[in-house]
KOLVEX-951900 format. One record per residue: residue in three letters; x, y, z of N, C-alpha, C, O in turn. Coordinates in nm, 2 decimals. Atoms other than C-alpha are relative to their C-alpha. Layout:
<recs>
- ALA;X;Y;Z;X;Y;Z;X;Y;Z;X;Y;Z
...
</recs>
This chain:
<recs>
- MET;-0.07;0.10;0.07;-1.33;2.21;0.36;0.13;-0.04;0.07;0.20;0.05;0.12
- ASP;-0.12;0.04;-0.07;-1.05;2.00;0.51;0.13;0.04;-0.08;0.13;0.05;-0.20
- ASP;-0.13;-0.04;0.06;-0.69;2.11;0.45;0.06;-0.13;-0.05;0.04;-0.24;0.00
- PRO;-0.07;0.12;0.05;-0.47;1.87;0.24;0.08;-0.05;0.12;0.13;0.02;0.20
- LEU;-0.09;0.06;-0.10;-0.28;1.62;0.45;0.14;0.05;-0.01;0.19;0.07;-0.12
- PRO;-0.14;-0.03;0.00;0.07;1.73;0.55;0.08;-0.11;-0.06;0.03;-0.22;-0.07
- LYS;-0.08;0.10;0.07;0.36;1.55;0.39;0.02;-0.12;0.09;0.03;-0.23;0.05
- LYS;-0.01;0.11;-0.09;0.40;1.35;0.71;-0.13;-0.04;0.05;-0.20;0.04;0.12
- LYS;0.14;0.04;-0.03;0.09;1.15;0.77;-0.01;-0.10;0.12;0.09;-0.16;0.16
- SER;0.01;0.10;-0.11;-0.05;0.95;1.06;-0.15;-0.05;0.00;-0.23;0.00;-0.08
- GLY;0.14;0.05;0.00;-0.36;0.75;1.15;-0.05;-0.06;-0.13;0.03;-0.13;-0.20
- ALA;0.06;0.07;0.12;-0.59;0.64;0.87;0.06;0.06;-0.12;0.06;-0.01;-0.22
- ALA;-0.07;-0.05;0.12;-0.40;0.87;0.63;0.11;-0.09;-0.04;0.15;-0.10;-0.15
- SER;-0.11;0.09;0.03;-0.12;0.62;0.66;-0.05;-0.14;-0.03;0.03;-0.24;-0.03
- CYS;0.05;0.13;0.01;-0.35;0.33;0.61;-0.06;-0.03;-0.14;0.02;-0.07;-0.22
- LEU;0.09;0.05;0.11;-0.61;0.27;0.34;-0.01;-0.14;0.03;0.01;-0.19;0.14
- ILE;-0.02;0.14;0.01;-0.63;-0.07;0.26;0.15;0.00;0.00;0.22;-0.10;-0.02
- PHE;-0.13;-0.04;0.00;-0.31;0.10;0.29;0.06;-0.04;0.14;0.14;0.04;0.19
- GLY;-0.07;0.06;-0.11;-0.23;-0.11;0.60;0.01;0.09;0.12;0.02;0.21;0.11
- CYS;-0.01;-0.08;-0.12;-0.20;0.00;0.96;0.15;0.03;0.03;0.21;-0.05;0.10
- VAL;-0.14;-0.03;-0.01;0.14;0.16;0.95;0.05;0.01;0.14;0.16;-0.04;0.17
- GLY;-0.04;-0.01;-0.13;0.16;0.25;1.31;-0.01;-0.12;0.09;0.04;-0.12;0.20
- LEU;0.04;0.11;-0.09;0.04;-0.08;1.44;0.11;-0.11;-0.01;0.15;-0.17;0.09
- LEU;-0.09;0.11;0.02;0.28;-0.34;1.29;0.11;0.03;-0.10;0.09;0.10;-0.20
- LEU;-0.11;-0.03;0.09;0.62;-0.33;1.13;-0.02;-0.04;-0.14;0.00;0.04;-0.23
- LEU;0.01;0.04;0.14;0.54;-0.53;0.83;-0.11;0.07;-0.07;-0.11;0.09;-0.19
- GLY;0.10;-0.08;0.06;0.23;-0.33;0.78;0.06;0.13;-0.06;0.03;0.17;-0.17
- ALA;-0.07;-0.12;0.05;0.45;-0.02;0.75;0.09;-0.04;-0.12;0.11;0.04;-0.21
- LEU;-0.09;0.04;0.10;0.69;-0.22;0.54;-0.05;0.01;-0.14;0.02;0.07;-0.23
- MET;0.06;0.00;0.13;0.46;-0.25;0.24;-0.13;0.07;0.00;-0.21;0.04;-0.09
- GLY;0.12;-0.07;0.00;0.18;-0.02;0.33;-0.12;-0.08;0.02;-0.18;-0.08;0.13
- GLY;0.12;0.08;-0.02;-0.10;-0.27;0.27;0.03;-0.13;0.08;-0.06;-0.21;0.10
- GLY;-0.03;0.12;-0.07;0.09;-0.54;0.46;-0.07;-0.03;0.13;-0.09;-0.14;0.17
- GLY;0.06;0.02;-0.13;-0.08;-0.48;0.79;-0.13;-0.08;-0.01;-0.16;-0.16;0.08
- TYR;0.13;0.08;0.02;-0.40;-0.63;0.64;0.04;-0.15;0.01;-0.04;-0.23;0.07
- PHE;-0.04;0.14;0.01;-0.21;-0.96;0.58;0.06;-0.04;0.13;0.05;-0.16;0.17
- VAL;-0.06;0.04;-0.13;-0.01;-0.95;0.91;-0.10;-0.04;0.10;-0.08;-0.13;0.17
- LEU;0.10;0.03;-0.10;-0.32;-0.94;1.12;-0.06;-0.13;-0.03;-0.11;-0.20;0.07
- LYS;0.07;0.13;0.03;-0.45;-1.25;0.94;0.10;-0.11;0.02;0.06;-0.22;0.05
- LYS;-0.09;0.11;0.01;-0.13;-1.45;0.92;0.11;-0.01;0.10;0.18;-0.11;0.11
- GLY;-0.12;0.00;-0.08;0.13;-1.35;1.17;0.12;0.05;-0.07;0.12;0.05;-0.20
- MET;-0.11;-0.07;0.06;0.46;-1.18;1.11;0.07;-0.09;-0.10;0.10;-0.04;-0.22
- SER;-0.09;0.08;0.08;0.66;-1.47;0.96;-0.08;-0.04;-0.13;-0.02;-0.03;-0.24
- ALA;0.08;0.04;0.11;0.38;-1.60;0.73;-0.03;0.12;-0.09;-0.03;0.11;-0.21
- ALA;0.03;-0.12;0.07;0.29;-1.25;0.63;0.13;0.05;-0.08;0.11;0.10;-0.19
- ALA;-0.12;-0.03;0.07;0.66;-1.18;0.54;0.01;-0.08;-0.13;0.05;-0.02;-0.23
- ASP;-0.01;0.08;0.12;0.65;-1.47;0.30;-0.11;0.04;-0.10;-0.08;0.05;-0.22
- ASP;0.11;-0.04;0.09;0.31;-1.36;0.16;0.03;0.13;-0.07;0.01;0.14;-0.19
- ILE;-0.03;-0.13;0.06;0.41;-1.00;0.10;0.11;-0.01;-0.09;0.11;0.06;-0.20
- TYR;-0.11;0.02;0.09;0.74;-1.10;-0.05;-0.05;-0.05;-0.13;-0.01;0.00;-0.24
- ALA;0.05;0.06;0.13;0.56;-1.32;-0.30;-0.08;0.09;-0.08;-0.07;0.09;-0.20
- ARG;0.09;-0.09;0.08;0.30;-1.06;-0.39;0.09;0.11;-0.06;0.06;0.14;-0.18
- VAL;-0.07;-0.11;0.06;0.55;-0.78;-0.44;0.10;-0.05;-0.10;0.12;0.02;-0.20
- SER;-0.09;0.06;0.09;0.81;-1.00;-0.61;-0.07;-0.03;-0.13;-0.02;0.00;-0.24
- ALA;0.08;0.03;0.12;0.54;-1.11;-0.86;-0.04;0.13;-0.07;-0.04;0.13;-0.19
- ASP;0.04;-0.13;0.06;0.43;-0.75;-0.91;0.11;0.07;-0.07;0.09;0.14;-0.17
- THR;-0.11;-0.06;0.07;0.78;-0.65;-1.02;0.01;-0.04;-0.14;0.06;0.02;-0.23
- ALA;0.00;0.04;0.14;0.72;-0.85;-1.33;-0.08;0.09;-0.09;-0.06;0.09;-0.21
- THR;0.08;-0.09;0.08;0.47;-0.59;-1.44;0.07;0.14;-0.01;0.02;0.23;-0.08
- MET;-0.07;-0.13;0.00;0.72;-0.30;-1.39;0.10;0.01;-0.11;0.14;-0.09;-0.17
- ASP;-0.10;-0.02;0.10;0.95;-0.15;-1.64;0.14;0.00;0.06;0.21;0.10;0.07
- LEU;-0.14;0.02;-0.05;1.27;-0.30;-1.50;0.07;-0.10;-0.09;0.01;-0.19;-0.14
- ASP;-0.07;0.09;0.08;1.54;-0.47;-1.69;0.04;-0.12;0.09;0.02;-0.11;0.21
- PRO;-0.03;0.12;-0.08;1.66;-0.82;-1.57;0.09;0.03;0.12;0.07;-0.02;0.23
- ALA;-0.10;-0.03;-0.11;1.95;-0.68;-1.36;-0.08;0.08;0.11;-0.05;0.06;0.23
- GLU;0.08;-0.08;-0.10;1.71;-0.43;-1.19;-0.10;-0.09;0.07;-0.12;-0.07;0.19
- ARG;0.10;0.09;-0.06;1.45;-0.70;-1.13;0.07;-0.09;0.10;0.02;-0.12;0.21
- LYS;-0.08;0.09;-0.09;1.72;-0.92;-0.97;0.04;0.08;0.12;0.03;0.03;0.24
- GLU;-0.04;-0.08;-0.11;1.84;-0.63;-0.75;-0.12;0.02;0.09;-0.11;0.02;0.21
- ALA;0.12;-0.02;-0.08;1.48;-0.56;-0.64;-0.03;-0.12;0.08;-0.07;-0.12;0.20
- ASP;0.03;0.13;-0.07;1.43;-0.93;-0.55;0.09;-0.02;0.11;0.05;-0.06;0.22
- GLU;-0.10;0.02;-0.11;1.75;-0.93;-0.34;-0.04;0.09;0.11;-0.02;0.06;0.23
- LEU;0.04;-0.10;-0.11;1.63;-0.62;-0.15;-0.12;-0.05;0.07;-0.13;-0.04;0.19
- LEU;0.12;0.06;-0.06;1.29;-0.78;-0.09;0.03;-0.12;0.09;-0.03;-0.13;0.19
- LEU;-0.04;0.11;-0.08;1.45;-1.09;0.03;0.07;0.04;0.13;0.05;-0.02;0.23
- ARG;-0.06;-0.05;-0.12;1.66;-0.89;0.28;-0.10;0.04;0.10;-0.09;0.01;0.22
- LEU;0.11;-0.04;-0.09;1.35;-0.74;0.42;-0.08;-0.12;0.06;-0.11;-0.13;0.17
- ARG;0.08;0.12;-0.04;1.16;-1.07;0.43;0.08;-0.08;0.10;0.03;-0.11;0.21
- ASP;-0.08;0.08;-0.09;1.45;-1.25;0.59;0.03;0.07;0.13;0.04;0.01;0.24
- GLY;-0.02;-0.08;-0.12;1.51;-0.97;0.84;-0.12;-0.01;0.09;-0.10;-0.02;0.21
- VAL;0.12;0.02;-0.08;1.15;-1.01;0.96;0.00;-0.14;0.06;-0.03;-0.16;0.18
- LYS;0.01;0.14;-0.04;1.16;-1.39;0.97;0.10;-0.03;0.11;0.08;-0.12;0.19
- SER;-0.11;0.03;-0.09;1.49;-1.39;1.16;-0.01;0.07;0.13;0.06;0.04;0.23
- GLY;0.02;-0.08;-0.12;1.38;-1.13;1.41;0.10;0.12;0.00;0.09;0.20;0.09
- GLU;-0.09;-0.12;0.01;1.65;-0.88;1.29;-0.09;0.13;0.00;-0.05;0.23;0.05
- ILE;0.10;-0.11;0.01;1.35;-0.65;1.21;-0.11;-0.05;0.09;-0.18;-0.15;0.06
- GLY;0.11;0.03;-0.09;1.10;-0.65;1.49;-0.10;0.11;0.02;-0.08;0.22;-0.03
- ILE;0.10;-0.10;-0.03;0.80;-0.46;1.62;0.06;0.13;0.05;0.01;0.23;0.02
- MET;-0.06;-0.11;-0.06;1.03;-0.23;1.81;0.06;0.09;-0.11;0.09;0.21;-0.08
- ASP;-0.06;-0.08;0.11;1.17;-0.11;1.47;-0.10;0.07;-0.08;-0.07;0.14;-0.17
- ALA;0.11;-0.06;0.07;0.83;0.01;1.36;0.02;0.15;-0.02;0.00;0.21;-0.12
- GLY;-0.01;-0.14;0.00;0.91;0.37;1.45;0.10;0.05;-0.11;0.08;0.14;-0.18
- LYS;-0.10;-0.03;0.10;1.23;0.37;1.23;-0.06;-0.02;-0.14;-0.03;0.06;-0.23
- LEU;0.05;0.03;0.13;1.04;0.22;0.94;-0.11;0.10;-0.04;-0.11;0.14;-0.15
- VAL;0.10;-0.10;0.03;0.75;0.46;0.97;0.07;0.13;-0.04;0.02;0.20;-0.14
- LYS;-0.08;-0.12;0.04;1.00;0.75;0.96;0.05;-0.01;-0.14;0.05;0.09;-0.21
- ALA;-0.06;0.01;0.14;1.16;0.61;0.65;-0.11;0.01;-0.11;-0.08;0.05;-0.22
- LEU;0.11;0.00;0.10;0.82;0.58;0.48;-0.07;0.14;-0.01;-0.14;0.16;-0.11
- GLU;0.07;-0.12;0.00;0.71;0.93;0.56;0.02;0.08;-0.13;-0.08;0.14;-0.18
- ASP;-0.03;-0.07;0.12;0.87;1.07;0.25;0.02;-0.10;-0.12;0.07;-0.06;-0.22
- SER;-0.02;0.10;0.11;0.85;0.75;0.04;-0.13;-0.03;-0.07;-0.24;-0.03;-0.01
- ASP;0.11;0.04;0.08;0.62;0.66;-0.24;-0.04;-0.15;0.02;-0.14;-0.19;-0.04
- LEU;0.04;0.14;-0.03;0.62;0.30;-0.12;-0.12;-0.02;0.08;-0.19;-0.12;0.07
- LEU;0.13;0.00;-0.08;0.33;0.38;0.11;-0.11;0.00;-0.10;-0.21;-0.09;-0.09
- ALA;0.11;0.00;0.10;0.11;0.46;-0.19;0.01;-0.12;-0.08;-0.10;-0.18;-0.12
- TYR;-0.01;0.13;0.08;0.25;0.16;-0.38;-0.06;-0.11;0.08;-0.13;-0.20;0.02
- GLY;0.06;0.11;-0.08;0.16;-0.07;-0.09;-0.15;0.00;0.00;-0.21;-0.10;0.00
- GLY;0.15;-0.01;0.01;-0.19;0.06;-0.09;-0.05;-0.04;-0.13;-0.15;-0.11;-0.13
- LEU;0.04;0.05;0.13;-0.22;0.01;-0.46;0.01;-0.15;-0.01;-0.08;-0.21;-0.07
- LEU;-0.01;0.14;0.01;-0.09;-0.34;-0.44;-0.11;-0.08;0.08;-0.16;-0.18;0.03
- THR;0.11;0.06;-0.08;-0.34;-0.43;-0.17;-0.13;0.02;-0.07;-0.21;-0.08;-0.07
- ALA;0.12;-0.03;0.08;-0.62;-0.27;-0.37;-0.01;-0.10;-0.12;-0.11;-0.15;-0.15
- LYS;-0.01;0.09;0.11;-0.51;-0.47;-0.67;-0.04;-0.15;0.04;-0.11;-0.22;-0.03
- THR;0.03;0.13;-0.05;-0.52;-0.79;-0.47;-0.15;-0.02;0.03;-0.21;-0.12;-0.01
- LEU;0.14;0.01;-0.03;-0.87;-0.72;-0.35;-0.09;-0.01;-0.12;-0.18;-0.08;-0.14
- ILE;0.07;0.00;0.13;-0.99;-0.64;-0.70;0.01;-0.12;-0.08;-0.08;-0.18;-0.13
- GLN;-0.03;0.11;0.09;-0.82;-0.91;-0.89;-0.04;-0.14;0.06;-0.06;-0.23;-0.02
- SER;0.04;0.13;-0.06;-0.92;-1.19;-0.64;-0.15;-0.02;0.01;-0.19;-0.12;0.05
- ASN;0.15;0.01;-0.01;-1.29;-1.11;-0.66;-0.05;-0.07;-0.12;-0.03;-0.02;-0.23
- GLY;0.05;0.08;0.11;-1.46;-1.37;-0.87;-0.12;0.06;-0.07;-0.16;0.01;-0.18
- GLU;0.12;-0.05;0.06;-1.77;-1.16;-0.95;0.02;0.12;-0.09;-0.06;0.16;-0.17
- LEU;-0.03;-0.11;0.08;-1.60;-0.87;-1.11;0.05;-0.05;-0.14;0.12;-0.14;-0.15
- SER;-0.04;0.03;0.13;-1.56;-0.88;-1.49;0.14;0.04;-0.03;0.20;0.12;0.05
- PRO;-0.13;-0.04;0.03;-1.22;-0.86;-1.65;0.01;0.15;-0.03;0.11;0.22;0.01
- GLU;0.00;-0.14;0.03;-1.31;-0.51;-1.77;-0.01;0.08;0.13;0.06;0.18;0.14
- GLU;0.02;-0.07;-0.13;-1.42;-0.40;-1.42;0.14;-0.01;0.08;0.18;0.09;0.14
- LYS;-0.13;0.02;-0.07;-1.09;-0.54;-1.28;0.11;0.10;-0.06;0.18;0.16;0.02
- ALA;-0.10;-0.09;0.06;-0.88;-0.35;-1.53;-0.02;0.14;0.03;0.07;0.22;0.06
- ASP;0.03;-0.14;-0.03;-1.06;-0.03;-1.48;0.02;0.03;0.15;0.06;0.14;0.19
- GLY;-0.02;-0.02;-0.15;-1.06;-0.08;-1.10;0.15;0.03;0.04;0.18;0.11;0.12
- VAL;-0.14;-0.01;-0.03;-0.68;-0.12;-1.09;0.04;0.14;-0.05;0.12;0.21;0.02
- LEU;-0.03;-0.14;0.05;-0.65;0.20;-1.31;-0.04;0.11;0.10;0.04;0.20;0.13
- GLN;0.05;-0.11;-0.09;-0.87;0.41;-1.08;0.07;0.00;0.13;0.10;0.11;0.18
- MET;-0.08;0.00;-0.13;-0.69;0.29;-0.77;0.14;0.05;-0.02;0.20;0.11;0.07
- SER;-0.13;-0.05;0.03;-0.36;0.36;-0.94;0.00;0.16;0.00;0.09;0.22;0.04
- ARG;0.01;-0.15;0.01;-0.48;0.72;-1.01;-0.01;0.05;0.14;0.05;0.16;0.18
- PHE;0.01;-0.04;-0.14;-0.58;0.75;-0.64;0.13;-0.01;0.07;0.17;0.09;0.14
- ALA;-0.14;0.02;-0.06;-0.24;0.62;-0.53;0.09;0.11;-0.05;0.17;0.16;0.03
- ASP;-0.08;-0.11;0.06;-0.08;0.88;-0.76;-0.03;0.13;0.08;0.06;0.20;0.12
- GLY;0.04;-0.12;-0.08;-0.28;1.15;-0.57;0.05;-0.01;0.14;0.09;0.09;0.20
- MET;-0.06;0.02;-0.14;-0.17;1.00;-0.24;0.15;0.03;0.00;0.19;0.10;0.10
- SER;-0.14;-0.03;0.00;0.19;1.02;-0.34;0.03;0.15;-0.02;0.14;0.20;0.02
- ARG;-0.01;-0.15;0.02;0.14;1.39;-0.44;-0.06;0.08;0.12;-0.05;0.20;0.12
- HIS;0.06;-0.07;-0.12;-0.03;1.46;-0.10;-0.12;0.09;-0.03;-0.13;0.20;0.02
- LEU;0.12;-0.08;0.05;-0.35;1.58;-0.27;-0.12;-0.02;0.08;-0.22;0.05;0.06
- PHE;0.12;0.03;-0.06;-0.60;1.42;-0.05;0.00;0.03;0.15;0.10;0.04;0.21
- THR;0.02;-0.04;-0.14;-0.74;1.50;0.29;-0.03;-0.13;0.09;-0.06;-0.24;0.03
- GLN;0.04;0.11;-0.09;-0.81;1.28;0.60;-0.14;-0.05;-0.04;-0.16;-0.17;-0.03
- ALA;0.13;0.04;0.03;-1.17;1.28;0.50;-0.01;-0.08;-0.12;-0.09;-0.17;-0.14
- ASP;0.00;0.08;0.12;-1.09;1.15;0.16;0.04;-0.15;0.03;-0.02;-0.24;-0.02
- TYR;-0.04;0.13;-0.04;-0.91;0.85;0.31;-0.11;-0.07;0.08;-0.14;-0.19;0.05
- ASP;0.11;0.07;-0.08;-1.19;0.78;0.56;-0.11;-0.04;-0.09;-0.17;-0.14;-0.07
- ASP;0.12;0.03;0.09;-1.45;0.80;0.28;0.04;-0.12;-0.09;-0.05;-0.21;-0.11
- LEU;-0.03;0.12;0.09;-1.26;0.55;0.06;0.00;-0.13;0.08;-0.05;-0.23;0.03
- LEU;0.01;0.12;-0.09;-1.21;0.31;0.35;-0.14;-0.04;0.03;-0.16;-0.16;0.05
- GLY;0.13;0.03;-0.04;-1.57;0.33;0.44;-0.07;-0.08;-0.10;-0.18;-0.15;-0.07
- ALA;0.06;0.09;0.10;-1.66;0.15;0.11;0.02;-0.15;0.03;-0.06;-0.23;0.00
- ILE;-0.03;0.14;-0.02;-1.50;-0.17;0.23;0.03;-0.04;0.15;0.07;-0.15;0.18
- GLY;-0.02;0.03;-0.14;-1.48;-0.15;0.61;-0.06;0.11;0.08;-0.15;0.19;0.04
- GLU;0.04;-0.10;-0.10;-1.53;0.07;0.91;0.11;0.08;0.05;0.22;0.03;0.08
- VAL;-0.11;-0.10;-0.05;-1.33;0.38;1.02;-0.05;0.04;0.14;-0.15;0.10;0.15
- GLY;0.04;-0.05;-0.13;-1.33;0.45;1.39;0.03;0.14;0.03;0.09;0.21;-0.06
- ASP;-0.01;-0.14;-0.04;-1.32;0.78;1.57;0.14;0.05;0.00;0.17;0.16;-0.03
- ARG;-0.14;-0.04;-0.01;-0.94;0.78;1.61;0.08;-0.05;-0.12;0.20;-0.07;-0.10
- GLY;-0.07;0.04;0.12;-0.85;0.66;1.26;0.02;-0.15;0.00;0.09;-0.20;-0.09
- SER;-0.01;0.14;0.00;-0.87;0.29;1.35;-0.08;-0.06;-0.12;-0.18;0.00;-0.15
- VAL;0.06;0.05;0.12;-0.96;0.08;1.05;-0.03;-0.15;0.01;0.06;-0.23;0.05
- LYS;0.04;0.14;0.00;-1.15;-0.25;1.03;-0.05;-0.03;-0.14;-0.16;0.01;-0.18
- ILE;0.03;0.03;0.14;-1.15;-0.39;0.67;-0.08;-0.13;0.01;-0.05;-0.22;0.08
- ASP;0.07;0.12;0.01;-1.41;-0.65;0.59;0.09;-0.12;-0.04;0.18;-0.10;-0.13
- ASP;-0.08;0.12;0.03;-1.26;-1.00;0.57;0.00;-0.03;-0.15;0.10;-0.05;-0.21
- GLU;0.01;0.03;0.14;-1.39;-1.05;0.22;-0.10;0.10;-0.06;-0.22;0.07;-0.07
- PRO;0.10;-0.10;0.05;-1.54;-0.73;0.07;-0.07;-0.06;-0.12;-0.02;-0.13;-0.20
- THR;0.08;0.05;0.11;-1.82;-0.80;-0.17;0.03;0.07;-0.13;0.10;0.18;-0.13
- ALA;-0.03;-0.07;0.13;-1.81;-0.71;-0.54;-0.06;0.14;0.00;0.00;0.23;-0.05
- ASP;0.06;-0.14;0.00;-2.05;-0.42;-0.48;0.08;0.09;0.09;0.09;0.21;0.06
- GLU;-0.09;-0.09;-0.08;-1.83;-0.29;-0.20;0.12;0.04;-0.07;0.17;0.16;-0.06
- ILE;-0.12;-0.03;0.08;-1.53;-0.31;-0.42;-0.03;0.10;-0.11;0.04;0.19;-0.14
- ARG;0.04;-0.10;0.10;-1.72;-0.13;-0.70;-0.02;0.14;0.06;0.02;0.24;0.00
- ASP;0.02;-0.13;-0.07;-1.81;0.14;-0.45;0.13;0.06;0.03;0.15;0.18;0.01
- MET;-0.13;-0.06;-0.03;-1.45;0.18;-0.35;0.06;0.05;-0.13;0.12;0.16;-0.13
- ILE;-0.06;-0.04;0.12;-1.34;0.20;-0.71;-0.07;0.13;-0.05;0.00;0.23;-0.09
- ALA;0.07;-0.12;0.04;-1.61;0.46;-0.79;0.04;0.12;0.09;0.06;0.23;0.03
- ARG;-0.04;-0.11;-0.09;-1.51;0.67;-0.49;0.14;0.05;-0.04;0.17;0.17;-0.04
- ALA;-0.14;-0.03;0.04;-1.14;0.65;-0.59;0.00;0.08;-0.14;0.07;0.18;-0.15
- LYS;0.01;-0.07;0.13;-1.23;0.76;-0.95;-0.05;0.14;0.02;0.01;0.23;-0.04
- ALA;0.06;-0.13;-0.02;-1.44;1.05;-0.83;0.11;0.09;0.06;0.12;0.21;0.02
- LYS;-0.10;-0.09;-0.06;-1.16;1.18;-0.61;0.12;0.03;-0.09;0.17;0.14;-0.09
- ALA;-0.10;-0.02;0.10;-0.90;1.13;-0.88;-0.04;0.10;-0.11;0.04;0.19;-0.15
- ASP;0.05;-0.09;0.10;-1.12;1.31;-1.13;0.00;0.14;0.06;0.04;0.24;-0.01
- GLU;0.01;-0.13;-0.07;-1.18;1.60;-0.88;0.14;0.06;0.01;0.15;0.18;0.01
- ALA;-0.14;-0.05;-0.01;-0.80;1.63;-0.83;0.06;0.02;-0.14;0.18;0.06;-0.14
- ASP;-0.05;-0.02;0.13;-0.76;1.64;-1.21;0.12;-0.08;-0.03;0.22;-0.04;-0.09
- LEU;-0.12;0.09;0.02;-0.52;1.34;-1.21;-0.02;-0.07;-0.14;-0.13;-0.10;-0.18
- GLY;0.00;0.06;0.13;-0.43;1.19;-1.55;-0.03;-0.15;0.01;-0.06;-0.21;0.12
- GLN;0.03;0.14;0.02;-0.48;0.83;-1.67;0.13;-0.09;0.02;0.12;-0.21;0.01
- GLU;-0.13;0.08;-0.01;-0.11;0.72;-1.62;0.01;-0.07;0.13;0.09;-0.17;0.14
- GLY;-0.01;0.06;-0.13;-0.16;0.63;-1.26;0.13;0.02;0.07;0.21;0.11;0.04
- LEU;-0.11;-0.02;-0.08;0.11;0.59;-1.00;0.13;-0.03;-0.07;0.14;-0.14;-0.12
- GLN;-0.14;0.02;0.06;0.47;0.63;-1.13;0.10;0.02;0.10;0.11;0.14;0.15
- ILE;-0.10;-0.02;-0.10;0.75;0.57;-0.89;0.13;-0.06;-0.04;0.13;-0.16;-0.12
- ASP;-0.13;0.06;0.01;1.12;0.49;-0.88;0.00;-0.12;0.10;0.06;-0.10;0.21
- PHE;0.02;0.11;-0.09;1.04;0.15;-0.72;0.14;-0.05;0.06;0.15;-0.06;0.18
- LEU;-0.13;0.05;-0.05;1.40;0.03;-0.70;0.07;0.10;0.09;0.13;0.06;0.19
- GLY;-0.07;-0.10;-0.08;1.54;0.35;-0.57;-0.07;0.02;0.13;0.00;0.03;0.23
- GLU;0.07;-0.02;-0.12;1.27;0.39;-0.31;0.02;-0.13;0.09;0.04;-0.11;0.21
- LEU;-0.03;0.13;-0.08;1.32;0.02;-0.20;0.14;0.00;0.06;0.16;-0.04;0.17
- GLN;-0.13;-0.01;-0.05;1.69;0.07;-0.17;0.02;0.09;0.11;0.09;0.06;0.21
- ARG;0.00;-0.09;-0.11;1.65;0.37;0.05;-0.06;-0.05;0.12;-0.01;-0.03;0.23
- LEU;0.07;0.06;-0.11;1.41;0.19;0.27;0.09;-0.11;0.07;0.10;-0.11;0.19
- VAL;-0.09;0.11;-0.05;1.64;-0.11;0.31;0.12;0.06;0.07;0.16;0.01;0.18
- ASP;-0.12;-0.06;-0.06;1.94;0.11;0.38;-0.04;0.07;0.14;0.04;0.06;0.23
- GLU;0.04;-0.07;-0.12;1.74;0.30;0.65;-0.02;-0.10;0.11;0.01;-0.08;0.23
- VAL;0.04;0.10;-0.10;1.61;-0.01;0.83;0.11;-0.10;0.03;0.13;-0.13;0.15
- LEU;-0.10;0.10;-0.02;1.89;-0.26;0.78;0.14;0.05;-0.02;0.24;-0.02;0.02
- GLY;-0.13;-0.05;0.02;2.18;-0.04;0.69;0.05;-0.05;-0.14;0.01;-0.15;-0.19
- PRO;-0.05;0.04;0.13;2.37;-0.04;0.36;0.09;-0.12;0.01;0.15;-0.15;0.11
- ARG;-0.08;0.12;0.00;2.54;-0.36;0.26;0.14;0.02;-0.06;0.22;-0.07;-0.08
</recs>
């Protein structure tokens, strides 16, 4: 049996639909962002990821002042990428900042939610359950409960995993592929005895620490 992944992860363990952290800065920035960067380029992906994450904060338990602060932090990151203040050469610094951050698991969950909710063949019930199961898996990721083999297996449902941890996600995973991914995530979460509450993180605190590390405190 594989040993659990160490706290500091690399290769596919830092990916999932969980983005290619070591490949592109913005992929590291929001975990799943690498998927969008490869398709759209850095500047367009910065806008896209900002819009997705900003919209997702509306579902979080944040008061108006906290939501405003989160949006300002996200704008700093977006504008840093678009202006060139944050570039590919900063990827190492960003990966280091993410090694102990739950934002990596959050980025994976957000990308999974996007894939699930944008699929027109899944029923509303399937989408709701799918997001829950992926949130449970992301919770296990943040707790470092899964092995490299677990990540490879989950990715295998919607793409191909290479010998060295390289990941190629299908451009548009089918409904059956997404159902398979959800089923694998549920099985792994059940095996790890994870509850139904899903991923719970201090989003604002984690985001502030990331921004301070990459851009410096304001």
